[in-house]
C-alpha positions as CSV (number, residue, x, y, z in Angstrom):
1,X,-0.1,0.0,-0.1
2,X,2.7,2.4,1.0
3,X,5.7,2.4,-1.3
4,X,9.2,2.9,0.3
5,X,10.9,4.0,-2.9
6,X,8.4,6.9,-3.5
7,X,8.9,8.1,0.1
8,X,12.7,7.9,-0.5
9,X,11.6,10.2,-3.9
10,X,9.8,12.6,-1.8
11,X,12.5,12.9,0.8
12,X,15.1,13.3,-1.8
13,X,12.8,16.1,-3.7
14,X,12.1,17.8,-0.4
15,X,15.8,18.0,0.5
16,X,17.5,18.6,-2.7
17,X,17.4,22.5,-2.5
18,X,18.9,22.6,0.8
19,X,17.2,24.1,4.3
20,X,13.8,25.0,4.2
21,X,14.1,27.8,6.4
22,X,12.6,31.5,5.9
23,X,13.8,33.0,2.7
24,X,16.4,30.2,1.6
25,X,15.7,28.6,-1.8
26,X,14.7,25.3,-0.2
27,X,11.3,26.8,1.2
28,X,9.8,28.1,-2.3
29,X,11.0,24.4,-4.0
30,X,9.3,22.6,-0.9
31,X,6.1,24.2,-1.2
32,X,5.9,24.0,-5.0
33,X,6.7,20.1,-4.9
34,X,3.9,19.5,-1.9
35,X,1.3,21.5,-4.1
36,X,2.2,19.6,-7.2
37,X,2.2,16.4,-5.7
38,X,-1.2,16.7,-3.8
39,X,-2.7,18.4,-6.9
40,X,-1.2,15.6,-9.2
41,X,-3.6,13.5,-7.1
42,X,-6.8,15.3,-7.9
43,X,-6.8,17.1,-4.4
44,X,-7.1,20.8,-4.5
45,X,-4.5,22.8,-2.2
46,X,-5.5,25.5,0.1
47,X,-3.1,28.1,1.2
48,X,-3.5,29.0,4.8
49,X,-1.3,31.8,5.7
50,X,-0.7,32.9,9.0
51,X,1.9,35.9,8.1
52,X,3.1,37.8,5.3
53,X,6.5,36.0,4.6
54,X,6.7,33.4,2.0
55,X,7.6,30.7,4.9
56,X,4.5,31.6,6.9
57,X,2.0,29.1,5.3
58,X,0.4,26.0,5.9
59,X,-0.8,23.8,2.7
60,X,-3.9,21.9,3.3
61,X,-5.9,19.2,1.1
62,X,-8.8,17.1,2.0
63,X,-11.2,14.3,1.0
64,X,-14.6,15.6,2.1
65,X,-16.5,13.1,4.3
66,X,-20.0,12.6,5.4
67,X,-20.0,15.1,8.0
68,X,-18.6,18.4,8.2
69,X,-18.0,19.0,11.8
70,X,-16.0,15.7,12.5
71,X,-12.4,15.4,10.8
72,X,-9.3,13.6,11.1
73,X,-5.9,15.4,10.0
74,X,-2.7,13.9,9.0
75,X,-0.1,16.5,9.7
76,X,3.5,17.0,9.2
77,X,5.7,20.2,9.4
78,X,7.6,21.0,6.2
79,X,9.9,23.6,7.5
80,X,13.5,22.9,8.9
81,X,16.2,24.7,10.8
82,X,18.8,26.7,8.6
83,X,21.6,24.3,9.5
84,X,20.4,21.0,7.9
85,X,18.6,19.8,4.6
86,X,16.1,18.3,7.1
87,X,15.4,14.6,5.8
88,X,14.3,12.8,9.1
89,X,13.4,16.5,10.4
90,X,10.9,16.5,8.7
91,X,10.9,15.6,5.1
92,X,10.0,12.1,6.3
93,X,6.9,13.1,7.9
94,X,6.0,15.1,4.8
95,X,6.8,12.1,2.7
96,X,4.4,10.2,4.9
97,X,1.7,12.6,4.4
98,X,2.0,12.6,0.6
99,X,2.0,8.8,0.3
100,X,-0.9,8.6,2.8
101,X,-2.9,11.0,0.4
102,X,-2.1,8.7,-2.5
103,X,-3.4,5.7,-0.4
104,X,-6.7,7.7,0.4
105,X,-7.5,9.4,-2.4
106,X,-9.8,6.8,-3.8
107,X,-11.5,5.8,-0.6
108,X,-15.3,5.6,-0.7
109,X,-16.9,8.7,1.0
110,X,-15.3,8.4,4.2
111,X,-17.6,8.9,7.5
112,X,-15.7,12.0,8.2
113,X,-13.5,14.3,6.4
114,X,-9.7,13.3,5.7
115,X,-7.6,16.3,5.9
116,X,-3.7,16.6,4.9
117,X,-2.0,19.3,6.8
118,X,1.6,20.6,5.9
119,X,2.7,23.2,8.5
120,X,5.1,25.9,8.3
121,X,6.6,27.4,11.6
122,X,7.2,24.3,13.5
123,X,10.8,25.2,14.3
124,X,9.5,28.7,15.5
125,X,7.0,27.9,18.4
126,X,4.3,25.8,16.3
127,X,3.5,29.2,14.5
128,X,1.5,27.5,11.6
129,X,-0.1,24.5,13.8
130,X,-1.3,27.3,16.4
131,X,-2.9,29.3,13.7
132,X,-4.3,26.3,12.3
133,X,-6.4,25.1,15.2
134,X,-8.0,28.3,15.5
135,X,-10.1,27.4,12.3
136,X,-11.0,23.6,13.0
137,X,-13.9,22.1,15.0
138,X,-13.3,21.0,18.6
139,X,-14.1,17.4,17.3
140,X,-11.1,17.3,14.8
141,X,-8.1,14.8,15.9
142,X,-4.7,14.5,14.4
143,X,-1.8,12.2,13.9
144,X,1.3,14.3,13.4
145,X,4.3,12.8,12.0
146,X,7.4,14.0,13.4
147,X,10.6,12.4,12.0
148,X,9.5,8.9,11.1
149,X,12.4,7.6,9.1
150,X,15.5,7.0,11.3
151,X,16.5,3.5,13.0
152,X,19.6,2.9,15.0
153,X,21.1,-0.2,17.3
154,X,21.1,2.5,20.0
155,X,18.5,4.4,21.8
156,X,18.4,7.0,24.6
157,X,15.5,8.3,26.6
158,X,14.6,11.7,28.6
159,X,15.7,11.3,32.1
160,X,12.2,12.6,33.1
161,X,10.8,9.5,32.0
162,X,12.9,7.3,34.6
163,X,10.7,5.4,36.7
164,X,7.6,5.7,34.5
165,X,8.4,3.3,31.5
166,X,10.7,0.5,30.7
167,X,12.2,1.8,27.3
168,X,13.6,-0.6,24.5
169,X,17.4,-0.5,24.1
170,X,17.4,-0.5,20.3
171,X,16.1,2.4,18.2
172,X,14.0,0.3,15.9
173,X,10.6,1.3,17.2
174,X,8.1,4.0,16.4
175,X,6.9,6.2,19.5
176,X,3.3,6.9,19.5
177,X,2.9,9.6,22.2
178,X,-0.5,10.5,23.7
179,X,-1.9,12.7,26.5
180,X,-4.6,11.4,28.6
181,X,-7.6,12.7,26.6
182,X,-6.1,10.9,23.3
183,X,-5.7,7.5,24.6
184,X,-8.3,6.0,22.3
185,X,-6.7,7.2,19.1
186,X,-3.3,5.8,20.8
187,X,-5.1,2.3,20.8
188,X,-6.5,2.5,17.6
189,X,-3.5,3.4,15.7
190,X,-0.9,1.5,17.8
191,X,-2.7,-1.9,17.3
192,X,-2.8,-1.3,13.4
193,X,1.2,-1.0,13.2
194,X,3.3,-3.9,11.7
195,X,6.5,-2.2,12.8
196,X,7.7,-2.3,16.3
197,X,5.7,0.3,18.7
198,X,6.5,2.1,21.8
199,X,3.0,3.6,22.8
200,X,3.1,5.9,25.7
201,X,0.5,8.0,27.4
202,X,2.7,10.8,28.9
203,X,2.4,11.0,32.6
204,X,1.3,14.6,33.5
205,X,4.4,14.9,35.6
206,X,6.4,14.1,32.8
207,X,4.3,15.7,30.0
208,X,6.7,18.6,29.0
209,X,9.5,16.1,27.8
210,X,7.2,15.8,24.6
211,X,5.8,19.3,24.0
212,X,8.1,19.7,21.2
213,X,5.9,19.2,17.8
214,X,2.8,20.3,16.3
215,X,0.8,18.2,18.4
216,X,1.2,20.8,21.2
217,X,-1.7,23.1,19.9
218,X,-4.0,20.4,19.5
219,X,-3.5,19.4,23.1
220,X,-3.6,22.9,24.6
221,X,-7.1,23.4,23.0
222,X,-8.4,20.2,24.3
223,X,-8.4,18.2,21.0
224,X,-7.1,14.5,20.6
225,X,-3.7,14.0,18.8
226,X,-1.1,11.6,18.6
227,X,2.7,12.6,18.3
228,X,4.3,9.7,15.9
229,X,8.0,10.1,16.0
230,X,11.5,8.0,15.6
231,X,12.3,10.2,18.8
232,X,14.5,12.7,17.2
233,X,17.7,13.3,18.8
234,X,17.4,11.0,21.5
235,X,18.1,8.6,18.4
236,X,19.2,10.4,15.3
237,X,22.7,11.7,15.8
238,X,22.2,14.0,12.8
239,X,19.2,16.0,14.5
240,X,19.4,19.6,13.1
241,X,23.0,19.0,11.5
242,X,24.1,18.9,7.9
243,X,24.1,15.1,8.2
244,X,20.4,14.7,8.1
245,X,20.3,13.4,4.4
246,X,18.2,11.2,2.6
247,X,20.8,8.3,2.4
248,X,20.3,7.8,6.3
249,X,17.0,6.9,6.7
250,X,15.0,3.5,6.8
251,X,12.1,3.8,4.3
252,X,10.7,0.3,4.8
253,X,10.4,1.2,8.3
254,X,8.8,4.4,7.5
255,X,6.3,2.8,5.0
256,X,5.1,0.6,7.9
257,X,4.5,3.9,10.1
258,X,2.5,5.6,7.3
259,X,0.4,2.4,6.3
260,X,-0.6,2.1,9.9
261,X,-2.2,5.5,9.8
262,X,-4.0,4.6,6.4
263,X,-5.4,1.6,8.4
264,X,-6.4,3.8,11.5
265,X,-8.2,6.4,9.3
266,X,-10.1,3.8,7.1
267,X,-10.9,1.1,9.2
268,X,-14.7,1.7,10.1
269,X,-14.2,-0.3,13.3
270,X,-11.9,2.0,14.7
């Protein structure tokens, strides 16, 4: 269902022009690429501006569902920091959203709207996702891809989680992180994974350790959302560095992560 080769092709295209940061060439190139890919699937793309600069933009496409007030969003941030081509962070997540859109475009009218959202401004206080949640219904829930392509023989964990979890020693799993309100969504997604998973409902005392991506505005506004991540700098030594390149990623692993999201969205028993 999800093609690892196409995931790699997306990551290579998104990283080909360098960092996707502010006025650097990678920004315009990435926005064009994302728009062309979604439009090529027959999905009109809405430009959602949250500022006047070129990079202050979200790109949104959707498959209309049976109700207008209940949607599920599949999300990733397209921007990077200025020091990296950002293959894992977060071209991998964008590639996942694009391939999920390909897999979902021909579904029968879904029970709820399926929305694909590519955020700007994640690397700057989640500016894009903060603006986006102001325009969606309270019932909207989200699966947020934040670095989904790196595997490693070694794995570190935040010290804040010591005593709360028994962490794996190998970095060959995908972490699926929820707050207490999002536990049902976590169960639906985790049971559909065919790659090793580490599902975690964050204990309130350690919640701050995961407040680092675009799921945060959903949680802060009382919406259900999942953070789906390879754990970033707790695994990937090239996090925010020039070495975060397309050839370092495990695309078969990423394909399994994306396929589970597609199954979660389409399974009517969910």
